[in-house]
C-alpha positions as CSV (number, residue, x, y, z in Angstrom):
1,M,140.6,121.9,62.9
2,A,141.5,120.7,59.4
3,K,145.2,120.7,60.4
4,A,144.5,118.5,63.4
5,A,142.5,116.1,61.2
6,A,145.4,115.9,58.7
7,V,147.9,115.2,61.5
8,A,145.6,112.5,62.9
9,I,145.1,110.9,59.5
10,S,148.9,111.0,58.9
11,F,149.6,109.4,62.2
12,L,147.0,106.7,61.6
13,L,148.5,105.9,58.2
14,L,152.0,105.7,59.7
15,F,150.7,103.5,62.5
16,L,148.9,101.2,60.1
17,S,151.8,100.9,57.8
18,G,154.0,99.4,60.5
19,D,157.1,100.4,58.6
20,L,158.7,102.9,61.0
21,L,157.3,104.0,64.3
22,A,154.3,102.9,66.3
23,V,152.7,104.6,69.2
24,N,155.4,103.7,71.7
25,G,158.4,104.6,69.3
26,Y,159.1,100.9,68.6
27,Q,160.9,100.2,65.4
28,K,160.8,96.7,63.8
29,T,164.2,95.0,63.9
30,W,165.7,91.7,62.9
31,C,169.1,90.0,63.6
32,V,171.1,88.7,60.7
33,A,174.7,87.3,60.3
34,R,177.3,89.9,59.5
35,P,178.4,89.2,55.9
36,S,182.1,89.3,56.9
37,S,181.7,86.4,59.4
38,D,183.8,83.3,58.8
39,H,182.3,79.9,58.3
40,A,183.4,78.6,61.7
41,T,181.6,81.5,63.4
42,L,178.5,81.1,61.4
43,L,178.4,77.4,62.2
44,A,178.9,78.1,65.9
45,N,176.1,80.6,65.8
46,I,173.7,78.1,64.1
47,N,174.6,75.4,66.7
48,Y,174.2,77.7,69.6
49,A,171.0,79.4,68.5
50,C,169.4,76.1,67.4
51,S,170.2,74.6,70.8
52,Q,168.1,77.3,72.3
53,V,165.2,77.7,69.8
54,D,163.3,75.6,67.3
55,C,165.1,75.9,64.0
56,R,163.0,73.4,62.0
57,I,162.0,76.2,59.6
58,M,165.4,75.9,57.9
59,Q,165.4,72.1,57.4
60,K,165.3,70.7,53.9
61,G,161.8,71.0,52.5
62,C,160.9,73.9,54.8
63,P,160.3,77.6,53.7
64,C,163.7,78.9,54.8
65,F,166.0,76.0,53.6
66,Y,166.9,77.8,50.3
67,P,169.3,79.3,49.7
68,D,171.1,76.4,51.3
69,N,174.2,78.2,52.6
70,L,175.7,79.2,56.0
71,I,175.1,82.9,55.9
72,N,171.4,82.3,55.2
73,H,170.9,79.6,57.8
74,A,172.9,81.5,60.4
75,S,170.8,84.6,59.8
76,I,167.6,82.6,60.3
77,A,168.8,80.9,63.4
78,M,170.2,84.1,64.9
79,N,167.0,85.9,64.2
80,L,164.9,83.2,65.8
81,Y,167.1,83.4,68.9
82,Y,167.0,87.2,68.9
83,N,163.2,87.2,68.6
84,S,162.7,84.6,71.3
85,K,164.9,86.5,73.8
86,G,163.0,89.8,73.5
87,K,164.9,91.5,70.7
88,N,167.5,93.0,73.0
89,Q,170.7,94.3,71.3
90,W,172.9,91.9,73.3
91,N,170.8,89.0,71.9
92,C,172.1,89.7,68.5
93,D,175.8,90.2,69.3
94,F,177.0,86.6,68.8
95,R,180.6,87.7,69.5
96,G,180.3,90.6,67.1
97,S,179.0,88.5,64.2
98,G,175.4,89.6,64.5
99,L,173.9,92.7,62.8
100,I,170.6,94.3,63.7
101,V,168.8,95.5,60.6
102,I,165.6,97.6,60.1
103,T,164.8,96.1,56.7
104,D,162.8,92.9,56.8
105,P,165.0,90.1,55.5
106,S,162.0,87.8,54.7
107,Y,161.9,86.4,51.2
108,G,159.4,84.2,49.3
109,N,157.7,82.0,51.9
110,C,160.5,82.4,54.4
111,L,159.1,84.9,56.9
112,Y,161.4,86.3,59.6
113,P,159.4,86.9,62.9
């Protein structure tokens, strides 16, 4: 009986932590720009993603504006798109310039959904 209780408590703590696996085996993921992507590709990704989703969070004065560079802005836009389309692997491809990660890329007040 004690072993069953320990397993139940361990499962509950894992579920509540949200870091790895939940009941259905879902792992949290985010889409970011591949660091080796060139500027033209990053700019195209921003333009495409922001034509499909609301990217105001990365405008000047908003939480995700800084650091003000293409890799950061592309990652935010790509993740907004990925998140809005159901987090399917193909929604983070961006012609090979997207990368699905399991570590939350949020920083400061910039929260990745």
